[in-house]
N, C-alpha and C positions, 0 to 999 in steps of 0.2 A: 190547627194552623198549618198552611202549606209550608214546605221547605223553601228556603230562600231562593234557590234556583228556579223552582216551579213558580213562586210568587213573581219573580222577575219576568218570567215568560208570560204569565197571565197579564201582567201590567202592560208589557209591550204589545201583546196581542190585542188587549182592550183598547189601547191607544190607536193601534193601526185600524181598528174598526171605525173609529170616529169619523174619518173623511167620507165614509159611505153614507153618512147622514146629509152630506153636502152635495153640490153639483158634481156629476150629472145625475146621480141616482136618487138623491133626496130621500134615502131610507131613514127618516127621522126617528123611528123607534129604535133603530140600531144606535143612534147617537145617545138616546136616553139610557140604553143598556150600557154603553161604554162609560158614560158618566157615573152610572150606578155602581159599576165594578170599581171604578177609581175611588168613589166615595167609601165603599166598603173597606177598601184597603187603607185609605188614609185615616179612617177612624180607629184602625187597629194599631197605629203607630204609637209608641210610648215616648219617643224623644224627638227633638227637632231634626236631628241627623237622619232618623228613620223616615220622617215626613219628607225631608229633602229627597231622599233616595226614591221613595214611592212616587213623588211628583215628577222626578227627572225621568225615571224609566217609562212611566205612562206617557209623558210628553214626547219622549224620544220616539215611541211607536207612532204617536199622533203625527208629529212633524215628518218623521221618516217616510210614512206613507203619503201624507198630505202634500208634501212639497217634492215628491219624487220626480216631478216634471222638470225640475232644475237640471237633472241629469241630461236631458235632451239637448238643452242649449250648450252645456259644457262639452258633451261628447260629439254630437253630430255637427254643431256649428262652431264650437269653441276649440276644436282640435285637441281636446284633452283625452288621453287614453282612458279606456273604460274603467280599469281598476282605480285609477286616480280620480276619475269623475265620481265613482261610487264613494270613495273615501271623502271627497269634498262635500258630497250631499250629506253623508253621515255627520261630518263636522258641523255643517250648517244646521242640521236638525238638532245635534247635541248642544249647540250654542243657544238655539231658540228655546230648548227645554230647560235651560238654566233659570229663565224668568219665572215660569210657574213653579219650579222647584223651590225658588227663593220664597215665593209667597206662601207656599204650604209649609215651608220651614218656619216662617214667621207665624203662621197660624198656630202651629204646635208650640212655639216659643211663648206665645201669649196665652194660649188656652191649654192647660195641662191635661195629662191623661186622666186625672181623677174626675174630669167632667165630660169626657168624650162620649159617654153613653147617655147624657142628658138630652132632653128634647131640643135644646137650642143648638145642638151640634150641626144639624142640617142647615140651619140658617147661616151660621158662620162659614160653613163649607161653600155655600153659594156666593157669599160675599167675597171670599178670597179667590174663587174662580173668576168672578167679575173683575177684581183687581188685576189678576194675571192677564186677562184679555185686554182690558183697558190700557194697562201700562205697555203692553206689546205694541199698541197702536202709535206710540210716540217715542219710546225708548230707543236711542241710537238710530234716529230717523224713522223708526217704526216699521212694523210688518203686520198690518191690519188684515190678516188672512186667517182662514180656518176658525172663525168665531162660531160658537154653537148656534147662535141665532141665525146664521146664514143658511141653515137648513130648513127654514120655515117660511120661505117665500109663498108656499102654496098650502100651508096648514091654517087652522083657525088662528094660530098665534100671529099670522101676518097682519091682523087688524091692529096689533099692538105696535107694529114697526113704525108707522108715522108718529106714534105717541112717545115711545121710549127708545126707538132705534133697534138695530140689530144687537147691540150690546145689552140693552134692556131685556130683550127676548132671551139672550144667553143666560141672564140671571134667572128668568122663569124656568128655563130648561134645567139649570143646575138645581134649583129648588125642587122641581118635579122629580128628578132622578133620585135625589137624596131622600125626599119624603117617601118614595116608594120603598127604599131600603128600610127606612124606619118603620114603615107600615108592616113589613114582613117581620122585623125584629120585635117590635113592641105590640103589634096587633091592636093598634088604636085607630079607630075610624077617622079621627080628626085629621090625619095625614092625607086623607082623600080630598080635603078642602082645597088643596093646591090646584086640583083639576078645574075648579071654578074659573080660574083665569083663562082657560082655553075657550069655553063658550063666550066669555066676555070679549075675547078677541074676535069671535065671529060676529058679535053685535057691532064692534068697532069697525068692521069691514064696510059697513053701510055708510060711514061718515065720509063727507066730502070736505077735506081740509083746505083745498085750494079751489079757485074759480077760473073758468075759461074766460080769456080776454081777446082771443083771436085764433087764427088758424094759418098754418103755412103748409104748402106742398113741399115735402122734403125728399131728397134722394141721397143715397150713399153708394159709393163706388168701391168694389172689391177687386183690385187689380190682379191678385194671385201671382205675385212675382216671387219666385223661389228664393228663399233666404240666402242660399249659398252663391247666388249670382247677383243679388240685389244691388250690391255696391261695386260690381265690376264696371269699369269705365265704359266698356262696349254696350252695357245695358242701359246707359243713360237715355239716349234718344228713343230706343224701343219702349222704355218705361213711360216716358212722357207721352209718347204716341198712344200707348194703351189707355192711359187715363183720359187723354184728350178725346179719343174716339168713343170711349164709353160715355163721356159727358155730352157729346154732340146730340144724343137723343134725349137729354135730360134738361135742356135749357128752359123748358116750360115750367120747371120746378122753381119755387122761390129760393130754395137753398140746396146746394150740392156740396156734399162732404167727401173729401178724399182722406185716406188714412194717414197714420203717423209716418213721417218721412217718406210720403208718397213720391216726393221729388228728391232723388238721391244726390243732391248737390247743395252747395251753400247758396243762400238766397241772393246774395249780391251778384253771383254769376247767372242766376236764373231770372234776374230782374227784367231784362228786355222781354222775355217770353211771358213773364208774369204781368207786365204792363199790357200786352196784347190780350191776355185772358181777362184782365180788368175791363178793357174796353168792350170785349165781346159780351161778358156777363152783364155789364151795364146796359148794353144795347138790348139784350134779351130780358132785361128787368129781373135778373137773377143774381144770387150771391154765391160765390165759390169760396170754400175754406179748405186749405190743404196743409198737411204736415210738411215741414221743411226744416233744414238746418239753418240757423241764423248766426251770422258772425258780425260783431260790431265793426263798422267801416271806419275808414280813415277820417281823422278829425274828431273822433270821439275818445272819451277817456279810456275806454276798454278796447280800443281799436286792435283787431287782429288776434288778440290773445285769448278771447273767450268766445265759446260757442254755446248756443242754446238749442235744445230740442223744442221746436216752436210750431205754432199754428199762425197762418197769415190769411186774412180775409180780403177778398176783392169783389168788384162789381157793386151790387147793392148791399153787400156785407162789408164791414169795416173793422179794422183793428188787428193787433198782433199780440200773441200770448206766448210767454216763455214758461216752460214746464218748471214747477216749483219742487216737486218731490221726485228726486232722481233715484234710480235703482242702483244700489251698491254693486260694483263689479261690472254691471251692464252699461251704466252711463257715466259712472265715475269710479275710480279705483282708490279705496282707502289705503293709506300707506303706499302711495303710488311709487315713490322712489325705490322702495324695497321690493315691491311685487312685480313691477313691469319687467317683462322678459323672462320671468320664471317659467311660465307655461303659456301656450298660445291664448288661453282663455282670458288672460289679463291684458291682452293686446287686441281685443275685438275692435272692429270698426266703430267709430263714434262712441268711444268709452271715456271721453274727456270733456263731458258737458259741464256747464255751469248752471246752477239753479237760478230760476227767475225770482223776482221780488214777490212778496206776498201782498203787495199793494197795487197790483196791476189792474187796469180797467178791464171790464168784460168786453166781449165782442158784441157787435150790433148788426142787425139786418133791417132794412127798410122795405116795407111792402105798401105801395101807394102812399097814403098819408100816415101810416103807422110805423113806428120804430120799435123793434123788439130786441131784448137783451138776451144773449146766449152765454151760459156759463161753460167754459171749455175745460176739459181734463184730458191730459195726454197719458195714455196707457195706465201705468201703475197708480196714478193719482185717483182714479175712480174708486180705489179700494179704501180711501180715507174718509170715514163718515163725517167727521167734523169739518174737514176741508171742503167737502162737497156741500155740506149744509150751509156753511158760511157764504160761499160763493153763490149758491142757488138762491139765497135770500133776496137778491136784487135781480134775479134772472127770470125770464119767461119760459126758458127751456134749457135742457142740458145737452151738450154734445161731447162725445168722447171718441178718441181715435187710438188705435193700437197697431202693433205689428207682432201679433202672437205667433207668427211663423217660427220664431225662435224656439217654440216649445212643441212643434209638430202636432200630432193627434194625441196629446197626452191630457191629463186632468187639468193642466194649467189654463188653457183657453176656456174651458167649460166653467171652471171656477171663476175666472175673470168675468165672463159674461153674466154669471149669477150675481156677482158683486155689483155690476152695472144696474141690473134689475133692482137690487136692494136699494141703491142710492136713489133711483127714480121713485120707489115707494116711500122712502124716508122723507123725501122732499116734496112729494105730490107734483112732480114735474114729468113731462114727456122727455124721453132721452133718445137721441139718434147716435148710433155707434157705427163707425166705419173702420174696418180692419183690412190688412193686406190680404190674408188668406182665409179669414173667418175668425170669430163669428161676427158678422155684420147684421145689425138688427135695428128695428124701431120698437121702442117700449113705451107703454102708456104710463099715466100718473099713478096707476095702481100696481106698477111693477109687472104687468102682463105683457108678453111679447106679442106685438101686432104682426110684424113681418120679420122673418129670419132667413138669411141666405144660407144655402148649403156651403160647407167649408170646402176649400180646395178647388173652387171654381172662379172663373173670371166673369163677373156678372155685377148687377146693381139692383137696388130696390128703390121704390118710390111709394110714398104713402102720405097721409094727412096727419099732421102733428098739431095738437092744441097748444096754444100759448096760455100759460096759467100764472096767476098771481096769488099771493097769500102765503102764510107760513104754517107749516105743520107744528104741533107741539114739540116734536124733536128738534126742529130748526130753532125754536126759541130757547129750549132748556138743555139741548144737547144730551149729554150723558149724566147730567147733574141729578135727576131723580133716582136713577139706578145707583149712582155712587153714594148718594145720601142714604138711601135705604140700606145699602151694604154696610156703610159705616154704623148705622143704627143697629144692624144685626150683630156686628162685632162688639159694640158697646154693651148690648144686651147680654152677649155671651160672657163678657168680662164681669159684668154685674152679677150674673148668675153664679159664676165661678167664685166670686168674692163671698156671696151669700152662702154658698155651699161650704166654703172653707170656714166661715164663721160658725156655721151650724156644727161642723165636725169638731171645732175647737170647744164649743159649748158642751157637746156630748162627752168629750174627753174629760172636761173638768167635772161634769156630773158623775161620770163613771170612775173618776179619779184615782 
């Protein structure tokens, strides 16, 4: 057994390897190796406290490396000194690590050391891994990032994604990694059976879960406005001019999409110009959707006091959408009265948004006699599998906008783009993504990127997007199959433990 200090180092290092399995590298075998190392050490724990420690150290390495991009927004754009920004990233990762640590504490609390070497151990490990990822998607507003399944957009397991979602594929990954450890330990060929799920995924890739109902010519504009000047008053007119000029050559498209807060001002002040864009787009038989800040106007119940991060549609497109899932500290500040003013990062521009209702109507666009429905997601929202699935159920296409300039050329924007691809694959819908500095792209219903713009350039894309209807199995059942299977795994482990204890008691009486 390794000494405690070396064990801690190995766990943190194994956790730090985990993000290599995700975007942009997608080294999925490294992800399985990382999980296998974690499984090996978690099975060697004797007490719940030890399991908590192993889970926390591993997750600290995983999140410390996987969300390191938060440092860029804090230091480069939030004005936080480097040492303090590093400390805050560490605290963020340490806080995220508490959730998986809790679940593996609970696993050892329920399943004692006397049964950890039994065949059912690998099943319960995968179950608690699934519980940890699933709960992280909603606990304290949720952080649905760095799922094991997110690394399999381009492997055979991608065929399972429309069926059981990214979280379901995470369960398969955990089962595979644990089974390989048990194969080495027990030398039983039965553990190889888990690999049958992989070619099954290849077979599932041929399935068409949704059907084409129409087609739109779509465009997305990438303005490439530097984040450190985006909100300067003197940049207002140049920014509007940049997006307007980029769009002048795109009016033949059915839909033009501008990124999150492309218009750096409150909608009520921009309304006269928005009205002119509405008339122009209508004349050109085109729809324009832009990100903008919305404030409730005079005469309404929420007049002046509440702002939304929003999307507004004009021309042949119609509707307005207010972002539901806000980024803590980026769009709202928890414990605002206590934290405002402590460091510049807590006083970023537009960090006092209000979340929108979960009952908002979707956006629409009309082409000739056909009206299509668009499910909109602003930035961080595209990371939430269940939110996207629920809204996509009544939509023909997905659109998402972002301003990933906050994170520079770090892992963040690349991971974010991969999550957008994942949502397209889970829902069997085309997805159009517009960002300020990149990554702007058009993705098909299989999660494949059709067109992608280079980052850091002022440019645009145009392509054909299919409108599609129908529901994938994941849209119907969500994470229920994976959760149900995981609960059954745990119940089986508890039953096996009870049977083993009864057997031990019988032997003690006989040997008496």
